[in-house]
mmCIF file of the C-alpha atoms, coordinates in Angstrom:
data_MODEL
# 
_entry.id   MODEL 
# 
loop_
_atom_site.group_PDB 
_atom_site.id 
_atom_site.type_symbol 
_atom_site.label_atom_id 
_atom_site.label_alt_id 
_atom_site.label_comp_id 
_atom_site.label_asym_id 
_atom_site.label_entity_id 
_atom_site.label_seq_id 
_atom_site.pdbx_PDB_ins_code 
_atom_site.Cartn_x 
_atom_site.Cartn_y 
_atom_site.Cartn_z 
_atom_site.occupancy 
_atom_site.B_iso_or_equiv 
_atom_site.pdbx_formal_charge 
_atom_site.auth_seq_id 
_atom_site.auth_comp_id 
_atom_site.auth_asym_id 
_atom_site.auth_atom_id 
_atom_site.pdbx_PDB_model_num 
ATOM 1   C CA . MET A 1 1   ? 21.359  -39.115 0.629   1.00 0.00 ? 1   MET A CA 1 
ATOM 2   C CA . PRO A 1 2   ? 18.578  -38.909 3.168   1.00 0.00 ? 2   PRO A CA 1 
ATOM 3   C CA . GLU A 1 3   ? 15.247  -40.934 2.506   1.00 0.00 ? 3   GLU A CA 1 
ATOM 4   C CA . VAL A 1 4   ? 12.218  -39.364 3.152   1.00 0.00 ? 4   VAL A CA 1 
ATOM 5   C CA . THR A 1 5   ? 8.582   -41.091 4.023   1.00 0.00 ? 5   THR A CA 1 
ATOM 6   C CA . ILE A 1 6   ? 5.917   -38.655 2.170   1.00 0.00 ? 6   ILE A CA 1 
ATOM 7   C CA . THR A 1 7   ? 2.190   -39.280 2.240   1.00 0.00 ? 7   THR A CA 1 
ATOM 8   C CA . ILE A 1 8   ? 0.147   -39.044 -0.951  1.00 0.00 ? 8   ILE A CA 1 
ATOM 9   C CA . GLY A 1 9   ? -3.356  -40.263 -1.356  1.00 0.00 ? 9   GLY A CA 1 
ATOM 10  C CA . GLY A 1 10  ? -2.957  -41.862 1.880   1.00 0.00 ? 10  GLY A CA 1 
ATOM 11  C CA . ARG A 1 11  ? -0.113  -43.891 0.974   1.00 0.00 ? 11  ARG A CA 1 
ATOM 12  C CA . GLN A 1 12  ? 3.300   -43.824 2.116   1.00 0.00 ? 12  GLN A CA 1 
ATOM 13  C CA . PHE A 1 13  ? 6.072   -43.313 -0.164  1.00 0.00 ? 13  PHE A CA 1 
ATOM 14  C CA . SER A 1 14  ? 9.973   -43.615 0.791   1.00 0.00 ? 14  SER A CA 1 
ATOM 15  C CA . VAL A 1 15  ? 11.984  -40.979 -1.361  1.00 0.00 ? 15  VAL A CA 1 
ATOM 16  C CA . ALA A 1 16  ? 15.583  -40.207 -1.429  1.00 0.00 ? 16  ALA A CA 1 
ATOM 17  C CA . CYS A 1 17  ? 16.375  -36.612 -1.915  1.00 0.00 ? 17  CYS A CA 1 
ATOM 18  C CA . GLN A 1 18  ? 19.590  -34.786 -1.904  1.00 0.00 ? 18  GLN A CA 1 
ATOM 19  C CA . GLU A 1 19  ? 20.784  -33.323 1.817   1.00 0.00 ? 19  GLU A CA 1 
ATOM 20  C CA . GLY A 1 20  ? 18.952  -30.036 2.744   1.00 0.00 ? 20  GLY A CA 1 
ATOM 21  C CA . GLU A 1 21  ? 16.126  -30.386 0.460   1.00 0.00 ? 21  GLU A CA 1 
ATOM 22  C CA . GLU A 1 22  ? 13.671  -32.319 2.543   1.00 0.00 ? 22  GLU A CA 1 
ATOM 23  C CA . SER A 1 23  ? 11.477  -29.524 3.321   1.00 0.00 ? 23  SER A CA 1 
ATOM 24  C CA . TYR A 1 24  ? 11.297  -28.826 -0.534  1.00 0.00 ? 24  TYR A CA 1 
ATOM 25  C CA . LEU A 1 25  ? 10.276  -32.516 -1.210  1.00 0.00 ? 25  LEU A CA 1 
ATOM 26  C CA . HIS A 1 26  ? 7.859   -32.547 1.786   1.00 0.00 ? 26  HIS A CA 1 
ATOM 27  C CA . THR A 1 27  ? 6.231   -29.424 0.572   1.00 0.00 ? 27  THR A CA 1 
ATOM 28  C CA . ALA A 1 28  ? 6.223   -30.730 -3.261  1.00 0.00 ? 28  ALA A CA 1 
ATOM 29  C CA . ALA A 1 29  ? 4.746   -33.686 -1.657  1.00 0.00 ? 29  ALA A CA 1 
ATOM 30  C CA . LYS A 1 30  ? 1.971   -32.169 0.241   1.00 0.00 ? 30  LYS A CA 1 
ATOM 31  C CA . MET A 1 31  ? 1.129   -30.019 -3.028  1.00 0.00 ? 31  MET A CA 1 
ATOM 32  C CA . LEU A 1 32  ? 0.655   -33.257 -4.766  1.00 0.00 ? 32  LEU A CA 1 
ATOM 33  C CA . ASP A 1 33  ? -1.522  -35.005 -2.368  1.00 0.00 ? 33  ASP A CA 1 
ATOM 34  C CA . ASP A 1 34  ? -3.745  -31.372 -2.042  1.00 0.00 ? 34  ASP A CA 1 
ATOM 35  C CA . GLU A 1 35  ? -4.380  -32.475 -5.928  1.00 0.00 ? 35  GLU A CA 1 
ATOM 36  C CA . VAL A 1 36  ? -5.088  -36.187 -5.212  1.00 0.00 ? 36  VAL A CA 1 
ATOM 37  C CA . GLN A 1 37  ? -7.491  -35.049 -2.504  1.00 0.00 ? 37  GLN A CA 1 
ATOM 38  C CA . VAL A 1 38  ? -9.488  -32.895 -4.933  1.00 0.00 ? 38  VAL A CA 1 
ATOM 39  C CA . LEU A 1 39  ? -9.684  -35.509 -7.515  1.00 0.00 ? 39  LEU A CA 1 
ATOM 40  C CA . SER A 1 40  ? -10.938 -38.193 -5.150  1.00 0.00 ? 40  SER A CA 1 
ATOM 41  C CA . GLU A 1 41  ? -13.910 -36.000 -4.177  1.00 0.00 ? 41  GLU A CA 1 
ATOM 42  C CA . GLN A 1 42  ? -14.668 -35.225 -7.560  1.00 0.00 ? 42  GLN A CA 1 
ATOM 43  C CA . VAL A 1 43  ? -14.085 -38.676 -9.563  1.00 0.00 ? 43  VAL A CA 1 
ATOM 44  C CA . GLY A 1 44  ? -14.170 -41.226 -6.543  1.00 0.00 ? 44  GLY A CA 1 
ATOM 45  C CA . ARG A 1 45  ? -11.579 -44.078 -6.473  1.00 0.00 ? 45  ARG A CA 1 
ATOM 46  C CA . MET A 1 46  ? -9.341  -44.774 -9.510  1.00 0.00 ? 46  MET A CA 1 
ATOM 47  C CA . PRO A 1 47  ? -6.145  -46.831 -10.140 1.00 0.00 ? 47  PRO A CA 1 
ATOM 48  C CA . GLU A 1 48  ? -3.273  -45.127 -8.271  1.00 0.00 ? 48  GLU A CA 1 
ATOM 49  C CA . SER A 1 49  ? -1.076  -44.485 -11.178 1.00 0.00 ? 49  SER A CA 1 
ATOM 50  C CA . ARG A 1 50  ? -4.087  -42.696 -13.316 1.00 0.00 ? 50  ARG A CA 1 
ATOM 51  C CA . MET A 1 51  ? -4.573  -40.679 -9.911  1.00 0.00 ? 51  MET A CA 1 
ATOM 52  C CA . LEU A 1 52  ? -1.351  -39.723 -9.719  1.00 0.00 ? 52  LEU A CA 1 
ATOM 53  C CA . LEU A 1 53  ? -0.869  -38.616 -13.479 1.00 0.00 ? 53  LEU A CA 1 
ATOM 54  C CA . MET A 1 54  ? -4.121  -36.893 -13.350 1.00 0.00 ? 54  MET A CA 1 
ATOM 55  C CA . ALA A 1 55  ? -2.907  -34.434 -10.094 1.00 0.00 ? 55  ALA A CA 1 
ATOM 56  C CA . GLY A 1 56  ? 0.524   -34.532 -11.652 1.00 0.00 ? 56  GLY A CA 1 
ATOM 57  C CA . LEU A 1 57  ? -1.029  -32.881 -15.226 1.00 0.00 ? 57  LEU A CA 1 
ATOM 58  C CA . MET A 1 58  ? -3.382  -30.517 -12.413 1.00 0.00 ? 58  MET A CA 1 
ATOM 59  C CA . LEU A 1 59  ? -0.041  -29.165 -10.797 1.00 0.00 ? 59  LEU A CA 1 
ATOM 60  C CA . ALA A 1 60  ? 1.542   -28.662 -14.190 1.00 0.00 ? 60  ALA A CA 1 
ATOM 61  C CA . ASP A 1 61  ? -1.475  -26.940 -15.299 1.00 0.00 ? 61  ASP A CA 1 
ATOM 62  C CA . LYS A 1 62  ? -1.430  -24.348 -12.357 1.00 0.00 ? 62  LYS A CA 1 
ATOM 63  C CA . THR A 1 63  ? 2.448   -24.358 -12.710 1.00 0.00 ? 63  THR A CA 1 
ATOM 64  C CA . ALA A 1 64  ? 2.091   -23.403 -16.362 1.00 0.00 ? 64  ALA A CA 1 
ATOM 65  C CA . GLY A 1 65  ? -0.227  -20.813 -15.321 1.00 0.00 ? 65  GLY A CA 1 
ATOM 66  C CA . VAL A 1 66  ? 1.743   -19.169 -12.718 1.00 0.00 ? 66  VAL A CA 1 
ATOM 67  C CA . GLU A 1 67  ? 5.094   -18.840 -15.313 1.00 0.00 ? 67  GLU A CA 1 
ATOM 68  C CA . ASP A 1 68  ? 2.487   -17.130 -17.915 1.00 0.00 ? 68  ASP A CA 1 
ATOM 69  C CA . ARG A 1 69  ? 1.629   -14.843 -15.181 1.00 0.00 ? 69  ARG A CA 1 
ATOM 70  C CA . ILE A 1 70  ? 5.678   -14.629 -14.183 1.00 0.00 ? 70  ILE A CA 1 
ATOM 71  C CA . THR A 1 71  ? 6.295   -13.717 -17.810 1.00 0.00 ? 71  THR A CA 1 
ATOM 72  C CA . GLU A 1 72  ? 3.709   -10.955 -17.756 1.00 0.00 ? 72  GLU A CA 1 
ATOM 73  C CA . VAL A 1 73  ? 4.867   -9.643  -14.787 1.00 0.00 ? 73  VAL A CA 1 
ATOM 74  C CA . GLN A 1 74  ? 8.541   -9.346  -16.073 1.00 0.00 ? 74  GLN A CA 1 
ATOM 75  C CA . GLY A 1 75  ? 7.491   -7.729  -19.183 1.00 0.00 ? 75  GLY A CA 1 
ATOM 76  C CA . GLN A 1 76  ? 5.742   -5.205  -17.026 1.00 0.00 ? 76  GLN A CA 1 
ATOM 77  C CA . LEU A 1 77  ? 8.666   -4.919  -14.983 1.00 0.00 ? 77  LEU A CA 1 
ATOM 78  C CA . ARG A 1 78  ? 10.813  -4.777  -18.259 1.00 0.00 ? 78  ARG A CA 1 
ATOM 79  C CA . ASP A 1 79  ? 8.352   -1.587  -19.843 1.00 0.00 ? 79  ASP A CA 1 
ATOM 80  C CA . ARG A 1 80  ? 8.645   0.200   -16.145 1.00 0.00 ? 80  ARG A CA 1 
ATOM 81  C CA . ASP A 1 81  ? 12.249  -0.047  -16.172 1.00 0.00 ? 81  ASP A CA 1 
ATOM 82  C CA . ALA A 1 82  ? 12.486  1.415   -19.841 1.00 0.00 ? 82  ALA A CA 1 
ATOM 83  C CA . GLU A 1 83  ? 9.995   3.875   -18.747 1.00 0.00 ? 83  GLU A CA 1 
ATOM 84  C CA . ILE A 1 84  ? 12.362  5.022   -15.722 1.00 0.00 ? 84  ILE A CA 1 
ATOM 85  C CA . GLU A 1 85  ? 15.555  5.067   -17.924 1.00 0.00 ? 85  GLU A CA 1 
ATOM 86  C CA . GLY A 1 86  ? 13.760  7.560   -20.569 1.00 0.00 ? 86  GLY A CA 1 
ATOM 87  C CA . LEU A 1 87  ? 12.720  9.568   -17.571 1.00 0.00 ? 87  LEU A CA 1 
ATOM 88  C CA . LYS A 1 88  ? 16.556  9.633   -16.379 1.00 0.00 ? 88  LYS A CA 1 
ATOM 89  C CA . THR A 1 89  ? 17.643  10.952  -19.897 1.00 0.00 ? 89  THR A CA 1 
ATOM 90  C CA . ILE A 1 90  ? 14.949  13.887  -20.027 1.00 0.00 ? 90  ILE A CA 1 
ATOM 91  C CA . SER A 1 91  ? 16.587  17.054  -18.855 1.00 0.00 ? 91  SER A CA 1 
ATOM 92  C CA . ALA A 1 92  ? 14.543  19.169  -16.240 1.00 0.00 ? 92  ALA A CA 1 
ATOM 93  C CA . PRO A 1 93  ? 12.452  21.926  -17.576 1.00 0.00 ? 93  PRO A CA 1 
ATOM 94  C CA . GLU A 1 94  ? 13.544  25.268  -17.288 1.00 0.00 ? 94  GLU A CA 1 
ATOM 95  C CA . PRO A 1 95  ? 12.679  27.212  -14.607 1.00 0.00 ? 95  PRO A CA 1 
ATOM 96  C CA . GLU A 1 96  ? 9.791   29.434  -15.241 1.00 0.00 ? 96  GLU A CA 1 
ATOM 97  C CA . ARG A 1 97  ? 11.161  32.957  -14.560 1.00 0.00 ? 97  ARG A CA 1 
ATOM 98  C CA . ILE A 1 98  ? 8.753   34.919  -12.576 1.00 0.00 ? 98  ILE A CA 1 
ATOM 99  C CA . GLU A 1 99  ? 9.358   38.539  -11.970 1.00 0.00 ? 99  GLU A CA 1 
ATOM 100 C CA . ILE A 1 100 ? 8.877   40.174  -8.384  1.00 0.00 ? 100 ILE A CA 1 
ATOM 101 C CA . PRO A 1 101 ? 8.037   43.909  -8.516  1.00 0.00 ? 101 PRO A CA 1 
ATOM 102 C CA . VAL A 1 102 ? 10.432  45.411  -5.850  1.00 0.00 ? 102 VAL A CA 1 
ATOM 103 C CA . VAL A 1 103 ? 10.496  49.031  -5.173  1.00 0.00 ? 103 VAL A CA 1 
ATOM 104 C CA . PRO A 1 104 ? 14.175  50.648  -4.897  1.00 0.00 ? 104 PRO A CA 1 
ATOM 105 C CA . GLN A 1 105 ? 15.093  52.184  -1.913  1.00 0.00 ? 105 GLN A CA 1 
ATOM 106 C CA . SER A 1 106 ? 15.997  55.474  -3.685  1.00 0.00 ? 106 SER A CA 1 
ATOM 107 C CA . VAL A 1 107 ? 11.792  55.952  -4.964  1.00 0.00 ? 107 VAL A CA 1 
ATOM 108 C CA . THR A 1 108 ? 10.747  54.984  -1.480  1.00 0.00 ? 108 THR A CA 1 
ATOM 109 C CA . GLU A 1 109 ? 12.887  57.400  0.029   1.00 0.00 ? 109 GLU A CA 1 
ATOM 110 C CA . THR A 1 110 ? 11.899  59.895  -2.694  1.00 0.00 ? 110 THR A CA 1 
ATOM 111 C CA . LEU A 1 111 ? 7.964   59.205  -1.726  1.00 0.00 ? 111 LEU A CA 1 
ATOM 112 C CA . ALA A 1 112 ? 8.887   59.461  2.038   1.00 0.00 ? 112 ALA A CA 1 
ATOM 113 C CA . GLU A 1 113 ? 9.838   63.068  1.221   1.00 0.00 ? 113 GLU A CA 1 
ATOM 114 C CA . LEU A 1 114 ? 6.887   64.029  -1.428  1.00 0.00 ? 114 LEU A CA 1 
ATOM 115 C CA . ALA A 1 115 ? 4.719   62.957  1.654   1.00 0.00 ? 115 ALA A CA 1 
ATOM 116 C CA . ALA A 1 116 ? 6.330   65.096  4.657   1.00 0.00 ? 116 ALA A CA 1 
ATOM 117 C CA . ARG A 1 117 ? 6.295   68.108  2.056   1.00 0.00 ? 117 ARG A CA 1 
ATOM 118 C CA . ALA A 1 118 ? 2.432   67.057  1.162   1.00 0.00 ? 118 ALA A CA 1 
ATOM 119 C CA . GLU A 1 119 ? 1.813   67.053  5.032   1.00 0.00 ? 119 GLU A CA 1 
ATOM 120 C CA . ALA A 1 120 ? 3.579   70.416  5.922   1.00 0.00 ? 120 ALA A CA 1 
ATOM 121 C CA . LEU A 1 121 ? 2.241   72.056  2.624   1.00 0.00 ? 121 LEU A CA 1 
ATOM 122 C CA . ALA A 1 122 ? -1.487  70.917  4.044   1.00 0.00 ? 122 ALA A CA 1 
ATOM 123 C CA . ALA A 1 123 ? -0.228  72.129  7.820   1.00 0.00 ? 123 ALA A CA 1 
ATOM 124 C CA . GLU A 1 124 ? 0.553   75.468  6.264   1.00 0.00 ? 124 GLU A CA 1 
ATOM 125 C CA . VAL A 1 125 ? -2.745  75.948  4.394   1.00 0.00 ? 125 VAL A CA 1 
ATOM 126 C CA . GLU A 1 126 ? -5.044  74.784  7.347   1.00 0.00 ? 126 GLU A CA 1 
ATOM 127 C CA . GLU A 1 127 ? -2.958  77.966  8.924   1.00 0.00 ? 127 GLU A CA 1 
ATOM 128 C CA . ASN A 1 128 ? -3.410  80.428  6.497   1.00 0.00 ? 128 ASN A CA 1 
ATOM 129 C CA . SER A 1 129 ? -6.946  79.194  6.403   1.00 0.00 ? 129 SER A CA 1 
ATOM 130 C CA . SER A 1 130 ? -7.759  80.098  10.005  1.00 0.00 ? 130 SER A CA 1 
# 
């Protein structure tokens, strides 16, 4: 089991930890030392045990706040997941039927014939009137 030396409040401590967890221990010690530094700046000198107790309580308070926020976010995530599942069960709306008028080919041909006849009649009337 490795021994790690950490510094908290300017004092060094030797702490044993599981193999591979040294970096986690250093991170935790840094967090505790940061809280001790804040307390030292605000309160000044106090007994080591009281300083560590107060710093630990400050970290616990922060942790509780983070856990509350995690619980809140997990609730929001559950709500979103339920909403997504609900949306998956809704069938797609019926497509709206839109009719586009199409002139049948036979009508087009008939109109073309009528136009040709009208032009022919107009030409004939023009010839007869001259």
